[in-house]
C-alpha positions as CSV (number, residue, x, y, z in Angstrom):
1,M,165.2,239.1,8.1
2,S,168.3,239.5,5.9
3,A,171.6,238.0,7.1
4,K,172.8,241.5,8.1
5,Q,169.7,242.1,10.2
6,W,169.5,238.6,11.7
7,R,169.9,238.5,15.5
8,T,171.9,235.5,16.6
9,D,170.7,235.8,20.1
10,V,167.2,234.9,18.9
11,Q,168.4,231.5,17.9
12,G,169.9,231.1,21.4
13,L,166.6,232.1,22.9
14,R,164.9,229.4,20.7
15,A,167.4,226.9,22.1
16,I,166.5,227.9,25.6
17,A,162.8,227.6,24.9
18,V,162.9,224.1,23.3
19,G,165.4,223.0,26.0
20,L,163.0,224.0,28.8
21,V,160.1,222.1,27.1
22,V,162.2,219.0,26.5
23,A,163.6,219.0,30.1
24,A,160.1,219.3,31.6
25,H,158.7,216.5,29.4
26,A,161.7,214.3,30.2
27,G,161.1,214.8,33.9
28,V,164.4,216.6,34.7
29,P,164.3,217.7,38.3
30,H,163.4,221.4,39.0
31,T,162.1,222.0,35.5
32,E,158.5,221.3,36.2
33,G,157.6,224.7,34.8
34,G,159.6,224.1,31.6
35,F,156.3,224.2,29.7
36,V,156.8,228.0,29.6
37,G,159.2,227.4,26.8
38,V,156.1,227.3,24.6
39,D,155.3,230.8,25.8
40,V,158.7,231.9,24.8
41,F,158.2,230.5,21.4
42,F,154.8,232.4,21.1
43,V,156.4,235.7,21.9
44,L,159.3,235.0,19.4
45,S,156.8,234.1,16.7
46,G,154.7,237.2,17.2
47,F,157.9,239.3,17.2
48,L,159.5,237.8,14.1
49,I,156.5,237.5,11.9
50,T,155.3,241.0,12.7
51,T,158.8,242.4,12.0
52,L,158.7,240.7,8.6
53,L,155.2,242.0,7.9
54,L,156.1,245.6,8.8
55,R,159.3,245.5,6.8
56,E,157.4,244.2,3.8
57,A,154.8,247.0,4.2
58,D,157.5,249.6,4.5
59,T,159.2,248.3,1.4
60,S,156.3,247.7,-0.9
61,G,153.4,249.6,0.8
62,T,151.4,246.5,1.2
63,V,151.5,242.9,2.5
64,S,151.3,239.8,0.2
65,I,149.1,237.2,1.8
66,P,149.9,234.5,-0.8
67,Q,153.7,235.1,-0.3
68,F,153.2,234.9,3.5
69,Y,151.5,231.6,3.4
70,A,154.0,230.2,0.8
71,R,156.8,231.1,3.3
72,R,154.9,229.5,6.1
73,A,154.4,226.3,4.0
74,R,158.1,226.0,3.3
75,R,158.9,226.7,7.0
76,I,156.6,224.4,8.8
77,L,154.9,221.8,6.6
78,P,157.7,219.5,5.5
79,A,159.0,218.6,9.0
80,A,155.6,218.6,10.6
81,T,154.2,216.2,8.0
82,L,157.2,214.0,8.2
83,V,156.7,213.5,11.9
84,I,153.0,212.7,11.5
85,L,153.8,210.1,8.8
86,V,156.6,208.4,10.9
87,V,154.5,208.3,14.1
88,L,151.5,206.8,12.2
89,A,153.7,204.2,10.7
90,Y,155.1,203.3,14.1
91,A,151.5,203.2,15.5
92,A,150.5,200.7,12.8
93,W,153.5,198.6,13.7
94,Q,153.6,198.7,17.5
95,L,150.6,200.4,19.1
96,P,147.6,198.5,20.4
97,T,144.5,199.1,18.3
98,T,142.9,201.0,21.2
99,R,145.6,203.6,21.0
100,L,146.1,203.4,17.3
101,T,142.6,204.7,16.6
102,D,143.2,207.6,18.8
103,A,146.6,208.3,17.2
104,V,145.1,208.4,13.8
105,A,142.4,210.9,14.9
106,D,144.9,213.0,16.7
107,G,147.3,213.0,13.7
108,T,144.5,214.1,11.4
109,W,143.5,217.0,13.7
110,A,147.2,218.0,13.9
111,A,147.5,218.0,10.1
112,F,144.6,220.5,9.9
113,F,146.3,222.6,12.6
114,L,143.3,222.1,14.9
115,A,145.0,219.9,17.5
116,N,144.3,222.4,20.2
117,V,140.6,222.5,19.5
118,H,140.5,218.7,19.4
119,F,142.3,218.2,22.7
120,A,140.3,220.9,24.4
121,A,137.0,219.2,23.2
122,E,138.3,215.8,24.4
123,G,139.0,217.3,27.9
124,V,142.7,216.3,27.7
125,Q,144.6,217.1,30.8
126,Y,147.8,218.5,29.5
127,F,149.8,217.7,32.6
128,Q,148.0,214.4,33.5
129,P,146.9,212.6,30.4
130,S,146.0,209.0,31.1
131,E,147.3,207.9,27.7
132,P,149.4,210.8,26.2
133,S,148.9,211.3,22.6
134,P,152.1,211.3,20.5
135,F,150.6,214.4,18.7
136,Q,149.6,216.4,21.8
137,H,152.5,218.8,21.3
138,Y,151.0,219.9,18.0
139,W,148.5,222.0,20.0
140,S,151.0,224.9,20.1
141,L,151.6,224.8,16.3
142,S,147.8,224.9,15.9
143,V,147.6,228.0,18.1
144,E,150.2,229.8,16.0
145,E,148.6,228.9,12.6
146,Q,145.2,230.0,13.8
147,F,146.7,233.3,14.9
148,Y,148.3,233.6,11.6
149,L,145.0,233.2,9.8
150,V,144.1,236.6,11.2
151,W,147.3,238.5,11.8
152,P,148.6,238.9,8.2
153,V,145.1,239.9,7.0
154,L,144.9,242.6,9.7
155,A,148.4,243.8,8.6
156,L,147.2,244.0,5.0
157,L,144.0,245.9,5.9
158,L,145.3,248.2,8.6
159,I,149.0,249.1,7.9
160,P,148.4,250.8,4.6
161,R,145.4,252.8,6.0
162,L,146.4,253.4,9.7
163,G,150.2,253.1,9.5
164,R,152.4,251.5,12.1
165,K,150.9,253.5,15.0
166,G,147.4,252.5,14.2
167,F,148.4,248.9,13.8
168,T,150.2,249.1,17.2
169,V,147.0,250.3,18.8
170,V,145.0,247.3,17.3
171,A,147.7,244.9,18.5
172,A,147.5,246.4,22.0
173,V,143.7,246.1,22.1
174,I,144.0,242.4,21.0
175,A,146.7,241.8,23.7
176,V,144.5,243.3,26.5
177,A,141.3,241.6,25.4
178,S,143.2,238.2,25.1
179,L,144.7,238.6,28.5
180,A,141.4,239.4,30.1
181,W,139.8,236.4,28.4
182,S,142.8,234.2,29.5
183,I,142.4,235.2,33.1
184,H,138.6,234.5,33.0
185,A,138.9,231.2,31.0
186,T,141.7,229.8,33.1
187,G,139.5,230.3,36.2
188,E,136.4,228.8,34.6
189,N,137.9,225.9,32.7
190,P,141.7,225.5,32.9
191,T,141.8,222.4,30.7
192,A,140.2,224.2,27.7
193,A,142.0,227.5,28.4
194,Y,145.4,225.8,28.2
195,F,144.8,225.0,24.5
196,S,142.8,228.1,23.7
197,T,144.0,230.4,20.9
198,P,142.1,233.4,22.3
199,A,143.6,232.8,25.7
200,R,147.1,232.6,24.2
201,A,146.9,235.4,21.6
202,Y,148.2,238.0,24.0
203,E,151.6,236.2,24.1
204,L,151.9,236.5,20.4
205,A,150.6,240.0,20.5
206,A,153.2,241.0,23.1
207,G,155.9,240.0,20.6
208,A,154.1,241.9,17.9
209,L,153.9,245.0,20.0
210,L,157.6,244.8,20.5
211,A,158.1,244.6,16.8
212,C,155.8,247.6,16.3
213,W,157.9,249.6,18.7
214,G,161.0,248.7,16.7
215,G,163.4,250.2,19.2
216,R,166.1,248.7,21.5
217,L,167.1,249.6,25.0
218,K,170.6,250.9,25.6
219,G,173.1,251.1,28.5
220,A,172.0,250.2,31.9
221,A,168.4,249.7,30.8
222,S,169.5,247.1,28.3
223,V,171.5,245.2,30.9
224,A,168.6,245.3,33.4
225,A,166.1,244.2,30.9
226,G,168.2,241.2,29.8
227,L,168.9,240.0,33.3
228,G,165.4,240.6,34.4
229,G,164.0,238.8,31.4
230,A,166.3,235.8,32.0
231,A,165.3,235.8,35.7
232,A,161.6,235.8,34.9
233,I,161.9,232.8,32.6
234,L,164.1,231.0,35.1
235,V,161.7,231.7,38.0
236,S,158.8,230.4,35.9
237,T,160.7,227.2,35.1
238,V,161.5,226.5,38.8
239,A,158.4,227.9,40.5
240,F,155.6,226.9,38.1
241,S,154.3,223.3,38.0
242,E,151.2,221.4,36.8
243,A,149.4,222.9,39.8
244,T,149.9,226.4,38.5
245,P,146.7,227.8,36.8
246,F,147.8,228.4,33.3
247,P,147.9,230.5,31.1
248,G,145.9,233.2,32.8
249,W,148.0,236.1,34.3
250,Q,150.7,233.6,35.2
251,A,151.8,233.3,31.6
252,L,152.6,237.1,31.8
253,V,155.8,236.2,33.7
254,P,157.6,234.2,30.9
255,T,155.9,236.4,28.3
256,L,157.2,239.7,29.7
257,G,160.5,238.0,30.4
258,T,160.9,237.1,26.7
259,V,159.9,240.6,25.7
260,A,162.5,242.1,28.0
261,L,165.2,239.8,26.6
262,L,164.4,240.8,23.0
263,A,164.1,244.5,24.0
264,S,167.5,244.4,25.6
265,G,169.0,244.2,22.1
266,A,171.7,242.1,20.5
267,N,174.6,243.7,22.4
268,A,173.3,243.1,25.9
269,P,175.4,240.6,28.1
270,T,172.5,238.1,28.0
271,A,172.3,238.4,24.2
272,R,176.0,237.7,23.8
273,L,175.6,234.6,26.0
274,L,172.6,233.4,23.9
275,A,174.6,233.9,20.7
276,V,177.2,231.3,21.5
277,K,177.5,228.7,18.7
278,P,176.2,225.6,20.6
279,L,173.0,227.4,21.6
280,R,172.6,228.9,18.1
281,Y,172.8,225.4,16.6
282,V,170.2,224.0,18.9
283,G,168.1,227.1,18.0
284,D,168.6,226.2,14.3
285,I,167.2,222.7,14.9
286,S,164.7,223.8,17.6
287,Y,161.6,223.3,15.4
288,S,162.5,219.8,14.4
289,L,163.5,219.1,18.0
290,Y,160.2,220.3,19.3
291,L,158.4,218.0,16.7
292,W,160.5,214.9,17.5
293,H,161.0,215.0,21.2
294,W,157.5,214.4,22.4
295,P,156.6,211.3,20.4
296,L,159.9,209.8,21.4
297,I,159.4,210.6,25.1
298,V,155.9,209.1,24.9
299,L,156.7,206.0,22.8
300,A,160.3,205.1,23.4
301,P,160.1,203.8,27.0
302,E,157.5,201.1,26.1
303,F,159.5,200.2,23.0
304,L,162.9,200.1,24.8
305,E,161.7,198.4,28.0
306,L,165.0,199.1,29.8
307,G,163.4,199.1,33.2
308,N,165.1,202.4,34.1
309,G,163.1,205.5,33.5
310,A,166.0,207.9,33.6
311,L,168.0,205.8,31.0
312,E,164.9,205.5,28.8
313,M,164.4,209.3,28.8
314,T,168.1,209.9,28.1
315,V,167.9,207.5,25.1
316,A,164.7,209.2,23.9
317,V,166.2,212.7,24.1
318,A,169.4,211.6,22.4
319,A,167.3,210.0,19.6
320,A,165.3,213.2,19.3
321,L,168.4,215.3,18.9
322,L,169.8,213.0,16.2
323,L,166.5,212.9,14.2
324,S,166.2,216.7,14.6
325,A,169.6,217.3,13.2
326,L,168.8,215.0,10.2
327,S,165.4,216.4,9.5
328,H,166.7,220.0,9.8
329,R,169.5,219.2,7.3
330,F,167.6,217.1,4.8
331,I,164.0,218.3,5.1
332,E,163.8,221.8,6.5
333,L,166.8,223.5,4.8
334,P,166.2,222.2,1.3
335,F,162.7,223.7,1.3
336,Q,163.8,227.0,3.0
337,R,166.7,227.4,0.6
338,K,164.4,226.6,-2.3
339,Q,166.4,223.6,-3.4
340,V,163.4,221.3,-3.8
341,P,162.1,221.3,-7.4
342,V,158.7,223.0,-8.0
343,L,157.4,222.9,-4.4
344,S,160.0,225.3,-2.8
345,H,159.8,228.0,-5.4
346,G,157.5,231.1,-5.1
347,L,153.8,230.7,-4.9
348,R,154.1,227.1,-6.0
349,S,154.9,226.4,-2.3
350,L,151.2,226.9,-1.6
351,A,150.7,223.4,-3.0
352,L,152.4,222.1,0.1
353,W,149.2,222.8,2.2
354,P,146.9,220.4,0.3
355,A,149.8,218.0,-0.3
356,A,150.5,217.8,3.4
357,L,146.8,217.1,4.2
358,V,146.5,214.4,1.6
359,L,149.6,212.7,2.9
360,A,148.5,212.9,6.5
361,V,144.9,211.8,5.9
362,G,145.9,209.1,3.5
363,S,148.5,207.8,6.0
364,G,145.8,207.7,8.7
365,W,143.5,205.8,6.4
366,L,146.2,203.2,5.5
367,T,147.1,202.9,9.2
368,T,143.5,202.2,10.2
369,G,143.1,199.7,7.3
370,Y,146.2,197.8,8.2
371,A,145.2,197.6,11.9
372,A,141.8,196.2,11.0
373,Y,143.4,193.6,8.7
374,A,145.9,192.6,11.4
375,E,143.2,192.4,14.0
376,K,141.2,190.0,11.8
377,E,144.3,187.9,11.3
378,R,144.9,187.7,15.1
379,A,141.3,186.7,15.7
380,A,141.4,183.9,13.1
381,Q,144.7,182.6,14.6
382,A,143.2,182.7,18.1
383,Q,140.1,180.8,17.0
384,A,142.3,178.2,15.4
385,W,144.4,177.9,18.7
386,F,141.3,177.3,20.9
387,A,139.9,174.8,18.4
388,A,143.2,172.8,18.5
389,N,143.9,173.0,22.2
390,E,142.0,171.5,25.1
391,V,140.7,174.2,27.5
392,P,139.5,173.1,30.9
393,D,135.8,173.6,31.7
394,T,135.6,175.7,34.8
395,A,131.9,176.4,34.9
396,A,130.3,176.0,38.3
397,E,127.4,173.6,38.9
398,T,124.0,175.1,38.3
399,G,123.0,177.2,41.3
400,G,126.4,177.2,42.9
401,P,128.9,180.1,43.3
402,P,131.7,180.3,40.8
403,Q,134.9,178.4,41.5
404,V,137.0,181.5,41.2
405,Q,140.3,180.0,42.2
406,R,139.8,177.1,39.8
407,E,139.0,179.6,37.0
408,L,142.1,181.6,37.8
409,R,144.3,178.6,37.8
410,A,142.8,177.5,34.5
411,A,143.6,180.9,33.0
412,L,147.2,180.6,34.2
413,D,147.5,177.3,32.6
414,I,146.3,178.7,29.2
415,A,148.7,181.6,29.6
416,D,151.6,179.2,30.3
417,R,150.8,177.3,27.1
418,G,150.9,180.6,25.1
419,G,147.2,180.9,24.7
420,P,146.1,183.9,22.6
421,I,143.6,186.5,23.6
422,P,140.1,185.1,22.8
423,P,138.5,186.7,19.8
424,A,135.4,187.7,21.9
425,V,137.6,189.8,24.2
426,L,137.8,193.3,22.6
427,G,140.1,195.9,24.1
428,E,138.0,198.9,23.1
429,E,135.1,197.6,25.2
430,I,137.1,197.1,28.4
431,T,137.3,200.7,29.6
432,E,133.5,201.0,29.4
433,D,133.0,198.0,31.7
434,R,133.4,200.1,34.9
435,W,131.3,200.7,38.0
436,Q,130.8,204.4,37.3
437,K,128.6,203.6,34.3
438,S,126.0,202.1,36.6
439,Y,126.6,204.1,39.8
440,G,127.6,207.5,38.5
441,D,125.1,209.2,40.9
442,C,126.3,207.4,44.0
443,Y,129.7,208.8,44.8
444,A,131.5,212.1,45.4
445,N,133.9,213.1,42.6
446,Y,136.9,215.4,42.7
447,G,135.8,218.8,44.0
448,D,132.9,217.4,46.1
449,T,133.0,217.4,49.9
450,R,129.7,215.7,50.4
451,G,128.5,212.4,49.2
452,A,125.6,211.6,46.9
453,D,122.1,210.8,48.2
454,C,121.9,207.2,46.9
455,T,120.4,204.0,48.2
456,L,121.0,200.6,46.6
457,G,120.1,196.9,47.3
458,D,116.6,196.4,48.8
459,T,115.7,200.0,49.3
460,D,112.7,199.1,51.5
461,A,114.6,196.9,53.9
462,K,115.2,197.9,57.5
463,K,118.7,196.4,57.7
464,T,121.3,198.8,56.4
465,V,124.9,198.2,55.1
466,A,127.1,201.3,54.6
467,V,129.9,200.9,52.0
468,V,132.6,203.5,52.9
469,G,135.8,204.3,51.0
470,D,137.3,205.6,47.8
471,S,136.9,204.3,44.2
472,H,138.1,200.8,45.4
473,A,135.0,200.8,47.5
474,G,133.0,202.1,44.6
475,M,134.0,199.2,42.3
476,W,132.4,196.8,44.8
477,L,129.0,198.6,44.7
478,T,127.8,196.2,42.0
479,A,128.3,193.3,44.3
480,F,126.6,194.9,47.3
481,D,123.7,196.1,45.2
482,D,123.1,192.6,44.0
483,L,123.6,191.0,47.4
484,G,121.3,193.6,49.0
485,K,118.5,192.8,46.6
486,E,119.0,189.0,47.1
487,N,119.3,189.0,50.9
488,G,117.1,191.9,52.0
489,F,119.3,194.7,53.1
490,R,119.7,198.2,51.8
491,V,123.1,199.6,50.8
492,V,124.2,203.2,51.3
493,P,127.4,204.2,49.6
494,V,129.7,206.8,51.3
495,V,132.3,206.9,48.6
496,K,134.6,209.6,47.3
497,V,137.1,208.8,44.5
498,G,140.8,209.3,45.5
499,C,140.0,209.8,49.2
500,A,140.6,206.9,51.7
501,P,138.2,206.8,54.7
502,Y,141.2,206.6,57.0
503,P,142.6,209.9,58.2
504,V,145.9,209.7,56.3
505,Q,147.7,212.5,54.6
506,H,146.8,213.0,50.9
507,R,149.2,214.2,48.2
508,G,147.0,213.7,45.1
509,K,147.3,216.1,42.3
510,K,143.5,216.3,41.6
511,M,142.4,217.0,45.2
512,T,143.6,219.0,48.2
513,Q,144.1,217.6,51.7
514,A,141.4,219.9,52.9
515,E,138.9,218.6,50.3
516,C,139.5,215.0,51.4
517,D,139.4,215.9,55.1
518,D,136.1,217.8,54.7
519,F,134.6,214.7,53.0
520,R,135.8,212.5,55.9
521,D,134.1,214.8,58.4
522,W,130.9,214.7,56.3
523,S,131.2,210.8,56.2
524,E,131.5,210.6,60.0
525,D,128.4,212.7,60.5
526,R,126.6,210.7,57.8
527,L,127.4,207.4,59.5
528,E,126.4,208.6,62.9
529,R,123.0,209.7,61.6
530,L,122.5,206.6,59.6
531,E,123.5,204.1,62.3
532,P,123.9,201.2,59.9
533,D,123.8,197.6,61.0
534,T,127.1,197.0,59.2
535,I,129.9,199.2,58.0
536,V,132.0,197.8,55.1
537,S,135.2,199.8,54.5
538,T,137.9,199.6,51.9
539,A,140.4,201.8,50.1
540,R,143.2,201.6,47.6
541,G,146.2,200.9,49.8
542,Q,148.4,203.9,50.8
543,L,147.3,205.9,47.7
544,F,148.9,209.4,47.5
545,M,150.5,209.1,50.9
546,P,153.8,210.8,51.7
547,K,156.8,208.7,52.9
548,K,157.0,210.6,56.1
549,Y,154.6,212.7,58.1
550,D,154.5,213.9,61.6
551,G,157.4,211.7,62.6
552,M,155.8,208.5,61.2
553,D,156.7,206.6,58.1
554,R,154.0,205.6,55.6
555,D,153.3,202.2,57.1
556,E,152.9,203.6,60.6
557,Q,150.6,206.3,59.3
558,W,148.4,203.7,57.5
559,S,148.3,201.3,60.4
560,Q,147.4,203.9,63.0
561,A,144.8,205.5,60.7
562,V,143.1,202.2,59.9
563,R,142.9,201.2,63.6
564,S,141.6,204.5,64.8
565,T,138.9,204.6,62.1
566,V,137.7,201.1,62.7
567,K,137.5,201.7,66.4
568,A,135.3,204.8,65.6
569,Y,133.2,202.6,63.3
570,R,132.7,200.1,66.1
571,E,131.1,202.8,68.2
572,I,128.6,203.5,65.4
573,S,127.8,200.0,64.2
574,R,127.8,196.6,65.8
575,R,129.5,195.0,62.8
576,V,132.5,196.3,60.8
577,V,134.0,194.5,57.8
578,V,137.2,195.7,56.1
579,L,137.8,194.5,52.6
580,G,141.4,194.0,51.6
581,D,142.6,195.6,48.4
582,V,143.3,194.1,45.1
583,P,146.8,194.5,43.6
584,S,147.5,197.0,40.9
585,V,148.6,195.6,37.5
586,D,151.6,196.8,35.6
587,H,149.9,197.4,32.3
588,N,146.9,199.2,30.8
589,P,144.4,196.3,30.3
590,A,142.8,197.6,27.1
591,D,146.2,198.2,25.5
592,C,147.7,194.9,26.7
593,I,144.8,192.9,25.2
594,S,144.9,194.8,21.8
595,A,148.7,195.0,21.4
596,P,149.9,193.5,18.1
597,E,151.8,190.6,19.8
598,A,149.5,190.1,22.8
599,D,148.8,186.8,24.3
600,Q,147.5,185.8,27.7
601,S,151.0,185.3,29.1
602,S,151.9,188.9,28.2
603,C,149.0,190.2,30.3
604,L,149.9,188.4,33.5
605,S,150.8,190.5,36.6
606,D,152.7,189.9,39.8
607,P,150.5,190.5,42.8
608,D,153.3,192.3,44.7
609,S,152.3,196.0,44.9
610,R,151.7,198.8,47.3
611,E,148.1,197.6,47.6
612,T,149.2,194.1,48.6
613,S,151.7,195.2,51.2
614,S,149.2,197.5,52.7
615,N,146.8,194.6,53.1
616,E,149.1,193.0,55.6
617,L,149.2,196.3,57.6
618,T,145.4,196.6,57.4
619,E,144.8,193.1,58.7
620,A,147.3,193.5,61.5
621,A,145.7,196.8,62.5
622,L,142.4,195.1,63.0
623,K,143.5,192.8,65.8
624,G,141.6,193.5,69.0
625,T,139.0,195.7,67.2
626,E,136.5,192.8,66.6
627,A,136.3,194.0,63.0
628,A,136.3,191.3,60.3
629,Y,138.9,191.2,57.5
630,V,138.1,189.8,54.0
631,D,140.8,189.0,51.6
632,T,139.8,190.1,48.1
633,Q,143.0,189.2,46.3
634,R,141.7,185.6,46.0
635,F,139.2,186.9,43.4
636,V,142.0,188.0,41.0
637,C,145.2,186.1,41.7
638,A,146.2,182.5,42.1
639,E,149.6,180.9,42.5
640,D,151.2,184.3,43.0
641,R,150.1,185.5,39.6
642,C,147.1,187.5,38.4
643,P,145.7,186.8,34.9
644,L,143.9,189.6,33.1
645,V,141.8,187.3,30.9
646,V,139.8,184.5,32.6
647,G,137.8,182.5,30.0
648,E,136.3,185.3,28.0
649,K,136.1,187.7,30.9
650,V,138.5,190.5,31.8
651,T,139.4,191.2,35.4
652,Y,140.6,194.9,35.3
653,Y,139.5,197.9,33.3
654,D,142.5,200.0,34.3
655,N,145.6,199.4,36.3
656,S,143.8,199.1,39.7
657,H,140.0,198.7,39.3
658,L,138.1,195.6,38.5
659,T,135.6,195.5,35.7
660,E,132.0,195.6,36.6
661,S,131.3,192.3,34.8
662,W,134.1,190.5,36.8
663,V,132.8,191.9,40.1
664,R,129.3,190.6,39.2
665,H,130.8,187.3,38.3
666,V,132.5,186.8,41.7
667,T,129.6,188.3,43.7
668,P,128.1,185.0,44.7
669,R,131.5,183.8,46.1
670,L,131.9,187.1,47.9
671,G,128.4,186.9,49.2
672,A,129.1,183.5,50.7
673,I,132.0,184.9,52.6
674,L,130.2,188.0,53.8
675,A,126.9,186.3,54.8
676,P,127.9,185.5,58.4
677,L,129.7,188.9,58.8
678,I,126.9,191.4,57.8
């Protein structure tokens, strides 16, 4: 648009859009639905780009595809490429090799504007990523660019032949088809739908339809549209959350709200508010702010280590604003104003597309190479340390159970002496060392209300041991499977991830209370029919429980639920054993081990956690029930500390579950404790 035709309220609307996204990502209260800021951007993009295409067609009678992509190159590539290069450089310097490899892959997909396809294929949960990618926000840029592969071509083919009205009809058909697909896809696979260009196209097409109309509301209609549009975006921000199926029809709310705001015209009261200078400036830098805010929010807390989440987010957002202002002034504007020699002039700007790809891919290659070199150096230094330092031999005598406490104390001694991570311990292998790999058919997953038909141990034995609980029961299946085979009893898992066997309230994001309750009902029926000789129960302590429920605090709820459940078990089985829980650790094991400056002391944990405190409640609740309690913390902690690396073994594969190899290692010791109880 020319300066005369430029609507200053559009910049204010851009500011609102990016502000909502940043607020939601930074965890600002009551902005959980701030992700709709992206939907506002989509409508704006469809509106502005289509306005430019129509104006070009009206002026020249056609649309220049090369000129369109030259303008897009100047607009988006310099800043987007800069952020990719800076993040990859930081990754090489600071990130663990386990995350660095993923960052390089994600950055490469982002450079090709296929990030949304990549994240959908990887099954990334936008709202609950286990390890958020610093490039995850590039998905929306990818959606726009994929849309723009088609839209200008349609404009070139259709406008000269069908005119504005014919092009409008095509835009309407695309919008309706995309909305129908979005509703279907969101119901079938919400993870993939969130990143899907076909499921999002109707939002861009809605803006395009407004541009095709070309009119503006006046008088009372203008005022009503402006206020209604603002209300729709506000309601979306406050009422929507990660539990809202999205995009689907729900995205119509912010989409139509944005359309209404734009249709109200530049003289509506809402437009005048949006045109105030501070908002206009944030709108000016909104593209850079969108690019910078997410990697800073993801990476700054672990770099700053301030111990205060709110303060870390404040620093991250402030840094994002500063970097955005700088990159807008020194990167974006020079290209947009054609002040950069050669590359910002005319069709020569098309060279920015291959140049950006070469820079991004080359940076990824250099990052990976540097990481491989650094890892070899660390391995060599670790080997030299172990050769120069005496390490106690903690191996058990042949045939005897492992001396677990002795091994743990030896590991703590090595950590206190600054011992490095042994070269044989590889971070990328840890996450694969999990019980689900061996027992994936023996538990109920999210969405399941019935357990799997699975029998372990000595499947022909008459004696039966039922193992009941959530994933913290599942992680011990390796031990019970081995013990059952050795000691002649069969093992029947009654396990559902995320669902404790005790009737407590559940507030998990991946499972409803009803789903967990239904599984508990099924479990009770299963145990009554099975009539096992022994029931072994355990769960992650107080997971997903509300602080207050039905007049009881969390501790009271837990104690009462454990006691009532164990009493019910005692009516089914003559023997009941409750395993205590292991403490959670305050780091990601794979990342901790593969971090650039990692040693064994940096991967120690304090045993104090919700799980540990719940153990005291669990043990106290068992008094008078004749159920046995087994402390499992002894298998991972000694002297009030919990080492992650013991010899060349790793104890945890995530922040709360033991590796399968460590469970198998301590199984003989656990078996000796359980022998008289089961």
